C-alpha positions as CSV (number, residue, x, y, z in Angstrom):
1,M,133.3,80.8,89.7
2,S,135.3,81.5,92.7
3,A,133.8,84.0,95.5
4,C,136.8,86.8,94.6
5,N,135.4,86.5,90.8
6,P,131.5,86.5,91.0
7,S,129.4,85.0,87.7
8,P,128.2,87.8,85.7
9,A,124.4,87.0,87.4
10,A,126.2,87.5,90.8
11,Q,127.0,91.9,89.2
12,V,123.6,92.7,88.4
13,P,122.4,95.2,90.5
14,F,119.4,94.5,93.0
15,E,117.1,97.0,91.6
16,E,117.6,95.4,88.3
17,E,117.2,91.9,89.5
18,K,114.1,92.6,91.3
19,M,113.0,94.0,88.1
20,N,113.3,91.3,86.1
21,E,112.2,88.7,89.0
22,F,108.7,90.6,88.6
23,E,108.5,90.8,85.2
24,R,109.1,87.0,85.4
25,F,106.0,86.2,87.7
26,L,104.3,88.7,85.2
27,E,104.7,86.6,82.2
28,P,101.7,84.3,82.8
29,Y,99.5,86.7,82.8
30,P,97.7,88.9,80.3
31,P,99.7,91.6,79.0
32,E,96.8,94.5,79.7
33,L,97.7,93.2,83.4
34,H,101.3,94.1,82.6
35,A,100.5,97.8,82.7
36,L,98.3,97.9,86.0
37,A,100.5,95.8,87.7
38,H,103.8,98.8,86.7
39,Q,101.3,101.2,88.3
40,A,101.0,99.4,91.7
41,R,104.0,98.9,92.0
42,A,105.0,102.3,91.3
43,A,102.5,103.4,94.0
44,I,104.0,101.4,96.4
45,F,107.0,102.1,96.0
46,G,106.3,105.8,96.1
47,A,104.8,105.4,99.0
48,L,107.2,103.2,100.8
49,P,110.4,103.0,99.0
50,S,112.1,101.0,101.7
51,A,109.6,98.2,100.9
52,V,110.7,94.6,100.8
53,E,109.1,93.1,97.8
54,Q,108.5,89.2,97.9
55,F,106.9,87.1,95.0
56,D,104.7,84.3,95.8
57,P,103.6,82.9,92.5
58,S,101.3,79.9,94.3
59,A,99.3,82.8,95.4
60,N,99.2,84.7,93.0
61,L,100.8,87.4,94.9
62,I,103.6,89.8,95.3
63,A,103.3,91.2,99.1
64,Y,104.9,94.6,100.0
65,G,106.0,95.6,103.2
66,T,108.9,96.5,106.4
67,D,110.0,93.0,106.0
68,R,109.8,89.5,105.2
69,T,106.9,88.8,108.0
70,I,103.8,89.2,108.0
71,K,103.6,91.0,110.6
72,G,105.2,93.4,108.0
73,L,103.1,92.9,105.3
74,V,102.2,96.9,104.0
75,F,100.6,96.1,100.5
76,G,99.5,93.0,98.4
77,I,98.8,92.9,94.6
78,I,96.8,89.7,94.3
79,F,96.6,88.3,90.1
80,Y,93.4,86.9,88.7
81,K,93.3,86.0,84.9
82,T,91.3,89.6,83.9
83,C,91.9,92.2,87.2
84,I,94.9,92.5,89.8
85,N,93.8,93.8,93.2
């Protein structure tokens, strides 16, 4: 595809792509944790609508902050086998 005619994947709205990435991150975890993670995510974006969301599967972590630096980190969701923190 050329720059003038982007691929369909490039046309996916940013929010939808982030939600897809969120759902892919949740795949290895039990379904009961999915609901908790969605509630936590909604609460975080309710408190900080402009939060930058970052996924770190190797640390079982979704980080939220004002930017992509450790200094900007505000919230994090850490996933365990039976709970989130």
